[in-house]
TITOR-491853 format. One record per residue (C-alpha): residue number from 1; chain; x negated, y negated, z negated. Coordinates in nm, 2 decimals. Layout:
# residues N
<pt><i>NUM</i><ch>A</ch><u>X</u><v>Y</v><w>Z</w></pt>
...
This chain:
# residues 213
<pt><i>1</i><ch>A</ch><u>-4.65</u><v>-7.26</v><w>6.86</w></pt>
<pt><i>2</i><ch>A</ch><u>-4.39</u><v>-7.53</v><w>6.88</w></pt>
<pt><i>3</i><ch>A</ch><u>-4.06</u><v>-7.41</v><w>7.01</w></pt>
<pt><i>4</i><ch>A</ch><u>-3.96</u><v>-7.58</v><w>7.34</w></pt>
<pt><i>5</i><ch>A</ch><u>-3.62</u><v>-7.73</v><w>7.40</w></pt>
<pt><i>6</i><ch>A</ch><u>-3.51</u><v>-7.45</v><w>7.64</w></pt>
<pt><i>7</i><ch>A</ch><u>-3.61</u><v>-7.18</v><w>7.39</w></pt>
<pt><i>8</i><ch>A</ch><u>-3.44</u><v>-7.36</v><w>7.11</w></pt>
<pt><i>9</i><ch>A</ch><u>-3.11</u><v>-7.39</v><w>7.30</w></pt>
<pt><i>10</i><ch>A</ch><u>-3.13</u><v>-7.02</v><w>7.39</w></pt>
<pt><i>11</i><ch>A</ch><u>-3.19</u><v>-6.92</v><w>7.03</w></pt>
<pt><i>12</i><ch>A</ch><u>-2.90</u><v>-7.14</v><w>6.91</w></pt>
<pt><i>13</i><ch>A</ch><u>-2.67</u><v>-7.00</v><w>7.18</w></pt>
<pt><i>14</i><ch>A</ch><u>-2.76</u><v>-6.65</v><w>7.09</w></pt>
<pt><i>15</i><ch>A</ch><u>-2.70</u><v>-6.72</v><w>6.72</w></pt>
<pt><i>16</i><ch>A</ch><u>-2.37</u><v>-6.89</v><w>6.78</w></pt>
<pt><i>17</i><ch>A</ch><u>-2.24</u><v>-6.60</v><w>6.99</w></pt>
<pt><i>18</i><ch>A</ch><u>-2.35</u><v>-6.35</v><w>6.72</w></pt>
<pt><i>19</i><ch>A</ch><u>-2.19</u><v>-6.55</v><w>6.44</w></pt>
<pt><i>20</i><ch>A</ch><u>-1.86</u><v>-6.58</v><w>6.63</w></pt>
<pt><i>21</i><ch>A</ch><u>-1.87</u><v>-6.21</v><w>6.72</w></pt>
<pt><i>22</i><ch>A</ch><u>-1.93</u><v>-6.11</v><w>6.35</w></pt>
<pt><i>23</i><ch>A</ch><u>-1.63</u><v>-6.32</v><w>6.24</w></pt>
<pt><i>24</i><ch>A</ch><u>-1.41</u><v>-6.15</v><w>6.50</w></pt>
<pt><i>25</i><ch>A</ch><u>-1.53</u><v>-5.80</v><w>6.41</w></pt>
<pt><i>26</i><ch>A</ch><u>-1.47</u><v>-5.86</v><w>6.04</w></pt>
<pt><i>27</i><ch>A</ch><u>-1.12</u><v>-6.00</v><w>6.10</w></pt>
<pt><i>28</i><ch>A</ch><u>-0.99</u><v>-5.77</v><w>6.37</w></pt>
<pt><i>29</i><ch>A</ch><u>-1.22</u><v>-5.46</v><w>6.36</w></pt>
<pt><i>30</i><ch>A</ch><u>-1.51</u><v>-5.36</v><w>6.58</w></pt>
<pt><i>31</i><ch>A</ch><u>-1.33</u><v>-5.13</v><w>6.81</w></pt>
<pt><i>32</i><ch>A</ch><u>-1.04</u><v>-5.38</v><w>6.88</w></pt>
<pt><i>33</i><ch>A</ch><u>-1.26</u><v>-5.67</v><w>6.98</w></pt>
<pt><i>34</i><ch>A</ch><u>-1.40</u><v>-5.67</v><w>7.33</w></pt>
<pt><i>35</i><ch>A</ch><u>-1.70</u><v>-5.85</v><w>7.48</w></pt>
<pt><i>36</i><ch>A</ch><u>-1.45</u><v>-6.06</v><w>7.67</w></pt>
<pt><i>37</i><ch>A</ch><u>-1.29</u><v>-6.17</v><w>7.35</w></pt>
<pt><i>38</i><ch>A</ch><u>-1.63</u><v>-6.27</v><w>7.21</w></pt>
<pt><i>39</i><ch>A</ch><u>-1.71</u><v>-6.47</v><w>7.53</w></pt>
<pt><i>40</i><ch>A</ch><u>-1.37</u><v>-6.65</v><w>7.52</w></pt>
<pt><i>41</i><ch>A</ch><u>-1.41</u><v>-6.74</v><w>7.15</w></pt>
<pt><i>42</i><ch>A</ch><u>-1.77</u><v>-6.86</v><w>7.21</w></pt>
<pt><i>43</i><ch>A</ch><u>-1.67</u><v>-7.05</v><w>7.53</w></pt>
<pt><i>44</i><ch>A</ch><u>-1.93</u><v>-6.87</v><w>7.75</w></pt>
<pt><i>45</i><ch>A</ch><u>-1.90</u><v>-6.62</v><w>8.03</w></pt>
<pt><i>46</i><ch>A</ch><u>-1.90</u><v>-6.25</v><w>7.97</w></pt>
<pt><i>47</i><ch>A</ch><u>-2.22</u><v>-6.23</v><w>8.16</w></pt>
<pt><i>48</i><ch>A</ch><u>-2.38</u><v>-6.47</v><w>7.92</w></pt>
<pt><i>49</i><ch>A</ch><u>-2.29</u><v>-6.25</v><w>7.63</w></pt>
<pt><i>50</i><ch>A</ch><u>-2.43</u><v>-5.94</v><w>7.80</w></pt>
<pt><i>51</i><ch>A</ch><u>-2.75</u><v>-6.14</v><w>7.88</w></pt>
<pt><i>52</i><ch>A</ch><u>-2.81</u><v>-6.18</v><w>7.51</w></pt>
<pt><i>53</i><ch>A</ch><u>-2.66</u><v>-5.86</v><w>7.39</w></pt>
<pt><i>54</i><ch>A</ch><u>-2.66</u><v>-5.55</v><w>7.62</w></pt>
<pt><i>55</i><ch>A</ch><u>-2.41</u><v>-5.36</v><w>7.40</w></pt>
<pt><i>56</i><ch>A</ch><u>-2.14</u><v>-5.46</v><w>7.16</w></pt>
<pt><i>57</i><ch>A</ch><u>-2.33</u><v>-5.28</v><w>6.88</w></pt>
<pt><i>58</i><ch>A</ch><u>-2.62</u><v>-5.52</v><w>6.94</w></pt>
<pt><i>59</i><ch>A</ch><u>-2.38</u><v>-5.80</v><w>6.84</w></pt>
<pt><i>60</i><ch>A</ch><u>-2.29</u><v>-5.64</v><w>6.51</w></pt>
<pt><i>61</i><ch>A</ch><u>-2.65</u><v>-5.54</v><w>6.42</w></pt>
<pt><i>62</i><ch>A</ch><u>-2.80</u><v>-5.86</v><w>6.55</w></pt>
<pt><i>63</i><ch>A</ch><u>-3.07</u><v>-5.87</v><w>6.28</w></pt>
<pt><i>64</i><ch>A</ch><u>-3.16</u><v>-5.50</v><w>6.30</w></pt>
<pt><i>65</i><ch>A</ch><u>-3.52</u><v>-5.58</v><w>6.41</w></pt>
<pt><i>66</i><ch>A</ch><u>-3.59</u><v>-5.72</v><w>6.07</w></pt>
<pt><i>67</i><ch>A</ch><u>-3.46</u><v>-5.41</v><w>5.91</w></pt>
<pt><i>68</i><ch>A</ch><u>-3.65</u><v>-5.16</v><w>6.13</w></pt>
<pt><i>69</i><ch>A</ch><u>-3.99</u><v>-5.30</v><w>6.04</w></pt>
<pt><i>70</i><ch>A</ch><u>-3.92</u><v>-5.40</v><w>5.68</w></pt>
<pt><i>71</i><ch>A</ch><u>-4.08</u><v>-5.10</v><w>5.52</w></pt>
<pt><i>72</i><ch>A</ch><u>-4.39</u><v>-5.13</v><w>5.74</w></pt>
<pt><i>73</i><ch>A</ch><u>-4.43</u><v>-5.49</v><w>5.65</w></pt>
<pt><i>74</i><ch>A</ch><u>-4.41</u><v>-5.40</v><w>5.28</w></pt>
<pt><i>75</i><ch>A</ch><u>-4.67</u><v>-5.13</v><w>5.32</w></pt>
<pt><i>76</i><ch>A</ch><u>-4.90</u><v>-5.35</v><w>5.52</w></pt>
<pt><i>77</i><ch>A</ch><u>-4.88</u><v>-5.62</v><w>5.26</w></pt>
<pt><i>78</i><ch>A</ch><u>-4.95</u><v>-5.40</v><w>4.96</w></pt>
<pt><i>79</i><ch>A</ch><u>-5.23</u><v>-5.51</v><w>4.73</w></pt>
<pt><i>80</i><ch>A</ch><u>-5.55</u><v>-5.33</v><w>4.65</w></pt>
<pt><i>81</i><ch>A</ch><u>-5.49</u><v>-5.02</v><w>4.44</w></pt>
<pt><i>82</i><ch>A</ch><u>-5.12</u><v>-4.98</v><w>4.53</w></pt>
<pt><i>83</i><ch>A</ch><u>-4.99</u><v>-4.68</v><w>4.73</w></pt>
<pt><i>84</i><ch>A</ch><u>-4.73</u><v>-4.70</v><w>5.01</w></pt>
<pt><i>85</i><ch>A</ch><u>-4.45</u><v>-4.55</v><w>4.80</w></pt>
<pt><i>86</i><ch>A</ch><u>-4.51</u><v>-4.78</v><w>4.50</w></pt>
<pt><i>87</i><ch>A</ch><u>-4.51</u><v>-5.08</v><w>4.74</w></pt>
<pt><i>88</i><ch>A</ch><u>-4.17</u><v>-4.98</v><w>4.87</w></pt>
<pt><i>89</i><ch>A</ch><u>-4.03</u><v>-4.92</v><w>4.52</w></pt>
<pt><i>90</i><ch>A</ch><u>-4.17</u><v>-5.25</v><w>4.39</w></pt>
<pt><i>91</i><ch>A</ch><u>-4.02</u><v>-5.45</v><w>4.68</w></pt>
<pt><i>92</i><ch>A</ch><u>-3.68</u><v>-5.28</v><w>4.65</w></pt>
<pt><i>93</i><ch>A</ch><u>-3.67</u><v>-5.34</v><w>4.28</w></pt>
<pt><i>94</i><ch>A</ch><u>-3.76</u><v>-5.71</v><w>4.34</w></pt>
<pt><i>95</i><ch>A</ch><u>-3.47</u><v>-5.74</v><w>4.58</w></pt>
<pt><i>96</i><ch>A</ch><u>-3.23</u><v>-5.56</v><w>4.35</w></pt>
<pt><i>97</i><ch>A</ch><u>-3.33</u><v>-5.76</v><w>4.05</w></pt>
<pt><i>98</i><ch>A</ch><u>-3.29</u><v>-6.08</v><w>4.25</w></pt>
<pt><i>99</i><ch>A</ch><u>-2.94</u><v>-5.97</v><w>4.35</w></pt>
<pt><i>100</i><ch>A</ch><u>-3.05</u><v>-6.03</v><w>4.71</w></pt>
<pt><i>101</i><ch>A</ch><u>-2.81</u><v>-6.05</v><w>5.01</w></pt>
<pt><i>102</i><ch>A</ch><u>-3.09</u><v>-5.88</v><w>5.20</w></pt>
<pt><i>103</i><ch>A</ch><u>-2.98</u><v>-5.54</v><w>5.06</w></pt>
<pt><i>104</i><ch>A</ch><u>-2.61</u><v>-5.62</v><w>5.06</w></pt>
<pt><i>105</i><ch>A</ch><u>-2.57</u><v>-5.77</v><w>4.71</w></pt>
<pt><i>106</i><ch>A</ch><u>-2.34</u><v>-6.05</v><w>4.80</w></pt>
<pt><i>107</i><ch>A</ch><u>-1.97</u><v>-6.13</v><w>4.80</w></pt>
<pt><i>108</i><ch>A</ch><u>-1.81</u><v>-6.02</v><w>5.13</w></pt>
<pt><i>109</i><ch>A</ch><u>-2.05</u><v>-5.73</v><w>5.20</w></pt>
<pt><i>110</i><ch>A</ch><u>-1.76</u><v>-5.49</v><w>5.14</w></pt>
<pt><i>111</i><ch>A</ch><u>-1.60</u><v>-5.62</v><w>5.46</w></pt>
<pt><i>112</i><ch>A</ch><u>-1.92</u><v>-5.56</v><w>5.66</w></pt>
<pt><i>113</i><ch>A</ch><u>-1.94</u><v>-5.20</v><w>5.53</w></pt>
<pt><i>114</i><ch>A</ch><u>-1.57</u><v>-5.14</v><w>5.59</w></pt>
<pt><i>115</i><ch>A</ch><u>-1.61</u><v>-5.25</v><w>5.95</w></pt>
<pt><i>116</i><ch>A</ch><u>-1.89</u><v>-4.99</v><w>5.99</w></pt>
<pt><i>117</i><ch>A</ch><u>-1.70</u><v>-4.71</v><w>5.82</w></pt>
<pt><i>118</i><ch>A</ch><u>-1.40</u><v>-4.77</v><w>6.05</w></pt>
<pt><i>119</i><ch>A</ch><u>-1.60</u><v>-4.77</v><w>6.38</w></pt>
<pt><i>120</i><ch>A</ch><u>-1.78</u><v>-4.45</v><w>6.49</w></pt>
<pt><i>121</i><ch>A</ch><u>-2.00</u><v>-4.64</v><w>6.74</w></pt>
<pt><i>122</i><ch>A</ch><u>-2.14</u><v>-4.85</v><w>6.45</w></pt>
<pt><i>123</i><ch>A</ch><u>-2.20</u><v>-4.54</v><w>6.24</w></pt>
<pt><i>124</i><ch>A</ch><u>-2.39</u><v>-4.38</v><w>6.53</w></pt>
<pt><i>125</i><ch>A</ch><u>-2.60</u><v>-4.70</v><w>6.58</w></pt>
<pt><i>126</i><ch>A</ch><u>-2.67</u><v>-4.71</v><w>6.20</w></pt>
<pt><i>127</i><ch>A</ch><u>-2.80</u><v>-4.35</v><w>6.22</w></pt>
<pt><i>128</i><ch>A</ch><u>-3.03</u><v>-4.45</v><w>6.51</w></pt>
<pt><i>129</i><ch>A</ch><u>-3.16</u><v>-4.75</v><w>6.31</w></pt>
<pt><i>130</i><ch>A</ch><u>-3.25</u><v>-4.52</v><w>6.03</w></pt>
<pt><i>131</i><ch>A</ch><u>-3.45</u><v>-4.30</v><w>6.27</w></pt>
<pt><i>132</i><ch>A</ch><u>-3.62</u><v>-4.61</v><w>6.40</w></pt>
<pt><i>133</i><ch>A</ch><u>-3.72</u><v>-4.71</v><w>6.05</w></pt>
<pt><i>134</i><ch>A</ch><u>-3.87</u><v>-4.37</v><w>5.99</w></pt>
<pt><i>135</i><ch>A</ch><u>-4.06</u><v>-4.37</v><w>6.32</w></pt>
<pt><i>136</i><ch>A</ch><u>-4.19</u><v>-4.73</v><w>6.27</w></pt>
<pt><i>137</i><ch>A</ch><u>-4.31</u><v>-4.65</v><w>5.92</w></pt>
<pt><i>138</i><ch>A</ch><u>-4.47</u><v>-4.32</v><w>6.03</w></pt>
<pt><i>139</i><ch>A</ch><u>-4.67</u><v>-4.51</v><w>6.29</w></pt>
<pt><i>140</i><ch>A</ch><u>-4.78</u><v>-4.76</v><w>6.03</w></pt>
<pt><i>141</i><ch>A</ch><u>-4.89</u><v>-4.50</v><w>5.79</w></pt>
<pt><i>142</i><ch>A</ch><u>-5.08</u><v>-4.30</v><w>6.06</w></pt>
<pt><i>143</i><ch>A</ch><u>-5.26</u><v>-4.62</v><w>6.16</w></pt>
<pt><i>144</i><ch>A</ch><u>-5.33</u><v>-4.73</v><w>5.80</w></pt>
<pt><i>145</i><ch>A</ch><u>-5.47</u><v>-4.39</v><w>5.69</w></pt>
<pt><i>146</i><ch>A</ch><u>-5.65</u><v>-4.31</v><w>6.01</w></pt>
<pt><i>147</i><ch>A</ch><u>-5.46</u><v>-3.98</v><w>6.03</w></pt>
<pt><i>148</i><ch>A</ch><u>-5.49</u><v>-3.79</v><w>6.35</w></pt>
<pt><i>149</i><ch>A</ch><u>-5.20</u><v>-3.70</v><w>6.57</w></pt>
<pt><i>150</i><ch>A</ch><u>-5.17</u><v>-3.35</v><w>6.43</w></pt>
<pt><i>151</i><ch>A</ch><u>-5.15</u><v>-3.45</v><w>6.07</w></pt>
<pt><i>152</i><ch>A</ch><u>-4.79</u><v>-3.41</v><w>5.94</w></pt>
<pt><i>153</i><ch>A</ch><u>-4.83</u><v>-3.61</v><w>5.62</w></pt>
<pt><i>154</i><ch>A</ch><u>-4.76</u><v>-3.96</v><w>5.77</w></pt>
<pt><i>155</i><ch>A</ch><u>-4.43</u><v>-3.83</v><w>5.90</w></pt>
<pt><i>156</i><ch>A</ch><u>-4.34</u><v>-3.65</v><w>5.58</w></pt>
<pt><i>157</i><ch>A</ch><u>-4.42</u><v>-3.95</v><w>5.36</w></pt>
<pt><i>158</i><ch>A</ch><u>-4.23</u><v>-4.18</v><w>5.60</w></pt>
<pt><i>159</i><ch>A</ch><u>-3.93</u><v>-3.95</v><w>5.56</w></pt>
<pt><i>160</i><ch>A</ch><u>-3.95</u><v>-3.98</v><w>5.18</w></pt>
<pt><i>161</i><ch>A</ch><u>-3.98</u><v>-4.36</v><w>5.19</w></pt>
<pt><i>162</i><ch>A</ch><u>-3.71</u><v>-4.40</v><w>5.45</w></pt>
<pt><i>163</i><ch>A</ch><u>-3.48</u><v>-4.18</v><w>5.23</w></pt>
<pt><i>164</i><ch>A</ch><u>-3.54</u><v>-4.41</v><w>4.93</w></pt>
<pt><i>165</i><ch>A</ch><u>-3.45</u><v>-4.71</v><w>5.14</w></pt>
<pt><i>166</i><ch>A</ch><u>-3.14</u><v>-4.54</v><w>5.29</w></pt>
<pt><i>167</i><ch>A</ch><u>-3.03</u><v>-4.41</v><w>4.95</w></pt>
<pt><i>168</i><ch>A</ch><u>-3.04</u><v>-4.76</v><w>4.79</w></pt>
<pt><i>169</i><ch>A</ch><u>-2.86</u><v>-4.92</v><w>5.08</w></pt>
<pt><i>170</i><ch>A</ch><u>-2.59</u><v>-4.65</v><w>5.08</w></pt>
<pt><i>171</i><ch>A</ch><u>-2.54</u><v>-4.68</v><w>4.70</w></pt>
<pt><i>172</i><ch>A</ch><u>-2.51</u><v>-5.06</v><w>4.72</w></pt>
<pt><i>173</i><ch>A</ch><u>-2.26</u><v>-5.03</v><w>5.01</w></pt>
<pt><i>174</i><ch>A</ch><u>-2.05</u><v>-4.77</v><w>4.84</w></pt>
<pt><i>175</i><ch>A</ch><u>-2.02</u><v>-4.97</v><w>4.51</w></pt>
<pt><i>176</i><ch>A</ch><u>-1.95</u><v>-5.30</v><w>4.70</w></pt>
<pt><i>177</i><ch>A</ch><u>-1.67</u><v>-5.12</v><w>4.89</w></pt>
<pt><i>178</i><ch>A</ch><u>-1.52</u><v>-5.03</v><w>4.55</w></pt>
<pt><i>179</i><ch>A</ch><u>-1.49</u><v>-5.40</v><w>4.48</w></pt>
<pt><i>180</i><ch>A</ch><u>-1.78</u><v>-5.42</v><w>4.22</w></pt>
<pt><i>181</i><ch>A</ch><u>-1.96</u><v>-5.74</v><w>4.16</w></pt>
<pt><i>182</i><ch>A</ch><u>-2.31</u><v>-5.79</v><w>4.29</w></pt>
<pt><i>183</i><ch>A</ch><u>-2.46</u><v>-5.83</v><w>3.95</w></pt>
<pt><i>184</i><ch>A</ch><u>-2.30</u><v>-5.51</v><w>3.82</w></pt>
<pt><i>185</i><ch>A</ch><u>-2.42</u><v>-5.32</v><w>4.13</w></pt>
<pt><i>186</i><ch>A</ch><u>-2.77</u><v>-5.46</v><w>4.08</w></pt>
<pt><i>187</i><ch>A</ch><u>-2.79</u><v>-5.31</v><w>3.73</w></pt>
<pt><i>188</i><ch>A</ch><u>-2.67</u><v>-4.97</v><w>3.85</w></pt>
<pt><i>189</i><ch>A</ch><u>-2.91</u><v>-4.97</v><w>4.14</w></pt>
<pt><i>190</i><ch>A</ch><u>-3.21</u><v>-5.04</v><w>3.91</w></pt>
<pt><i>191</i><ch>A</ch><u>-3.12</u><v>-4.72</v><w>3.72</w></pt>
<pt><i>192</i><ch>A</ch><u>-3.09</u><v>-4.53</v><w>4.05</w></pt>
<pt><i>193</i><ch>A</ch><u>-3.44</u><v>-4.65</v><w>4.15</w></pt>
<pt><i>194</i><ch>A</ch><u>-3.58</u><v>-4.52</v><w>3.82</w></pt>
<pt><i>195</i><ch>A</ch><u>-3.42</u><v>-4.19</v><w>3.89</w></pt>
<pt><i>196</i><ch>A</ch><u>-3.56</u><v>-4.18</v><w>4.24</w></pt>
<pt><i>197</i><ch>A</ch><u>-3.91</u><v>-4.25</v><w>4.12</w></pt>
<pt><i>198</i><ch>A</ch><u>-3.89</u><v>-3.97</v><w>3.87</w></pt>
<pt><i>199</i><ch>A</ch><u>-3.80</u><v>-3.73</v><w>4.15</w></pt>
<pt><i>200</i><ch>A</ch><u>-4.10</u><v>-3.82</v><w>4.37</w></pt>
<pt><i>201</i><ch>A</ch><u>-4.41</u><v>-3.60</v><w>4.35</w></pt>
<pt><i>202</i><ch>A</ch><u>-4.75</u><v>-3.74</v><w>4.26</w></pt>
<pt><i>203</i><ch>A</ch><u>-4.86</u><v>-3.66</v><w>4.62</w></pt>
<pt><i>204</i><ch>A</ch><u>-4.59</u><v>-3.90</v><w>4.75</w></pt>
<pt><i>205</i><ch>A</ch><u>-4.65</u><v>-4.17</v><w>4.48</w></pt>
<pt><i>206</i><ch>A</ch><u>-5.03</u><v>-4.16</v><w>4.54</w></pt>
<pt><i>207</i><ch>A</ch><u>-5.04</u><v>-4.14</v><w>4.92</w></pt>
<pt><i>208</i><ch>A</ch><u>-5.22</u><v>-4.42</v><w>5.10</w></pt>
<pt><i>209</i><ch>A</ch><u>-5.35</u><v>-4.61</v><w>4.80</w></pt>
<pt><i>210</i><ch>A</ch><u>-5.51</u><v>-4.92</v><w>4.94</w></pt>
<pt><i>211</i><ch>A</ch><u>-5.88</u><v>-4.92</v><w>4.90</w></pt>
<pt><i>212</i><ch>A</ch><u>-5.91</u><v>-4.56</v><w>4.79</w></pt>
<pt><i>213</i><ch>A</ch><u>-6.19</u><v>-4.36</v><w>4.93</w></pt>
């Protein structure tokens, strides 16, 4: 559908507020910056900021929706003959090999991670996002395999795959905080992914193979 003028203006306003807020957070710290500061810098009312972002954490994690359903999208798009775990490993490897900003392999990501480490509310929200990732993936696996509500496997497998995702992001963030270059971190993370795959059982690696009877 074609985006209308009103919708476009709302999207652009939302993005401008988010971008300005991110700049303020990275420069002054998340705890120090208030919603009023963001409103003043964006030249809008405080109410306008709250209309787009109910909480200050929403401003920082503006793109969290795309993170929450990423694993589910990878699993749904896997080709015939590929399992859920191998789809996630393949996609993560592709991002790492491409030195993709999507997983934090970019200059300046250390500032983003430092902001999180220095702000307990952001660490708490990050934990909540990790739980949302797990729950979203569990629902996808349950639907994909036709598992009934009492079957524990979709939740257990989702836990393993969410752990892989979290471990990779944590490792990238930790190395970027040390001042390492994205290319260097990419090479180290590929080794980590190999180690992770070796730790996974055959039951995890072969769960939910597309097209399997």
